[in-house]
Kinemage of the C-alpha trace (Angstrom):
@kinemage 1
@onewidth
@group {chain A} dominant
@subgroup {mainchain}
@vectorlist {calphas} color= white
{ca met a 1} P 15.718 41.049 -38.251
{ca asp a 2} L 12.762 38.745 -38.086
{ca glu a 3} L 13.691 35.049 -38.124
{ca val a 4} L 10.955 34.219 -40.645
{ca phe a 5} L 12.264 36.821 -43.094
{ca ala a 6} L 15.802 35.470 -42.669
{ca his a 7} L 14.635 31.920 -43.471
{ca tyr a 8} L 12.696 33.142 -46.501
{ca thr a 9} L 15.634 35.156 -47.825
{ca leu a 10} L 18.175 32.366 -47.386
{ca ala a 11} L 15.799 29.887 -49.042
{ca leu a 12} L 15.266 32.311 -51.931
{ca ile a 13} L 19.002 32.517 -52.556
{ca ala a 14} L 19.409 28.735 -52.199
{ca gly a 15} L 16.495 28.090 -54.579
{ca phe a 16} L 17.967 30.460 -57.156
{ca val a 17} L 21.434 28.879 -56.928
{ca leu a 18} L 20.131 25.299 -57.032
{ca ala a 19} L 17.865 26.057 -60.001
{ca lys a 20} L 20.762 27.682 -61.863
{ca trp a 21} L 23.018 24.689 -61.194
{ca phe a 22} L 20.299 22.192 -62.168
{ca val a 23} L 19.401 23.953 -65.434
{ca glu a 24} L 23.031 24.247 -66.489
{ca asn a 25} L 24.092 20.719 -65.503
{ca val a 26} L 21.093 18.422 -65.977
{ca asp a 27} L 19.494 17.792 -69.356
{ca phe a 28} L 15.871 17.368 -68.275
{ca his a 29} L 12.944 19.071 -70.011
{ca leu a 30} L 9.173 18.892 -69.775
{ca arg a 31} L 8.114 19.888 -73.261
{ca thr a 32} L 6.078 18.928 -76.290
{ca lys a 33} L 6.380 20.163 -79.858
{ca lys a 34} L 4.399 23.304 -78.959
{ca val a 35} L 4.679 23.841 -75.195
{ca trp a 36} L 7.682 24.055 -72.912
{ca leu a 37} L 7.074 23.874 -69.164
{ca his a 38} L 10.005 25.824 -67.821
{ca his a 39} L 11.006 25.531 -64.179
{ca trp a 40} L 9.648 28.998 -63.425
{ca ile a 41} L 6.201 27.833 -64.562
{ca leu a 42} L 6.407 24.710 -62.421
{ca ala a 43} L 7.495 26.782 -59.412
{ca ala a 44} L 4.600 29.203 -59.957
{ca leu a 45} L 2.138 26.302 -60.210
{ca ala a 46} L 3.535 24.847 -56.991
{ca met a 47} L 3.018 28.244 -55.327
{ca cys a 48} L -0.608 28.261 -56.462
{ca val a 49} L -1.149 24.811 -54.955
{ca leu a 50} L 0.500 25.862 -51.686
{ca tyr a 51} L -1.629 28.993 -51.557
{ca phe a 52} L -4.809 26.991 -52.192
{ca phe a 53} L -3.992 24.598 -49.357
{ca glu a 54} L -2.920 27.526 -47.125
{ca ile a 55} L 0.639 26.312 -46.691
{ca phe a 56} L 2.777 29.330 -45.898
{ca thr a 57} L 6.126 27.895 -44.816
{ca pro a 58} L 8.703 30.646 -45.486
{ca val a 59} L 11.495 28.263 -46.513
{ca ile a 60} L 9.329 26.552 -49.120
{ca trp a 61} L 8.011 29.858 -50.477
{ca gly a 62} L 11.513 31.330 -50.571
{ca ala a 63} L 12.917 28.340 -52.449
{ca leu a 64} L 10.089 28.367 -54.987
{ca cys a 65} L 10.443 32.116 -55.445
{ca gly a 66} L 14.185 31.682 -56.099
{ca ile a 67} L 13.495 28.945 -58.642
{ca ala a 68} L 10.904 31.095 -60.425
{ca leu a 69} L 13.124 34.173 -60.469
{ca glu a 70} L 16.070 32.205 -61.841
{ca gly a 71} L 13.923 31.085 -64.760
{ca leu a 72} L 12.538 34.536 -65.460
{ca val a 73} L 15.975 36.133 -65.808
{ca arg a 74} L 16.891 33.724 -68.597
{ca lys a 75} L 16.699 34.772 -72.243
{ca asn a 76} L 14.141 32.150 -73.345
{ca trp a 77} L 11.367 31.725 -70.796
{ca ser a 78} L 8.121 31.710 -72.784
{ca leu a 79} L 5.504 28.963 -72.597
{ca arg a 80} L 5.253 28.489 -76.356
{ca arg a 81} L 8.105 26.528 -77.827
{ca glu a 82} L 9.837 28.035 -80.814
{ca ser a 83} L 11.022 25.524 -83.404
């Protein structure tokens, strides 16, 4: 197994677990009356910035991927906030 793939995979799992723990235990939200910036959106934006600056560290990408995936498997993950 390639070492880079192992680092990416372990970081993905760690990112998923840490995001799940954070969302369920910390009451912190970035939202307005109409828009809700979920953690999967923030992770995806961070990935775009990393890609733009050509930063391809497997551990960082794995962690951000885990964070994004954890948010996407939740029931309510849309950008528009429902009242």
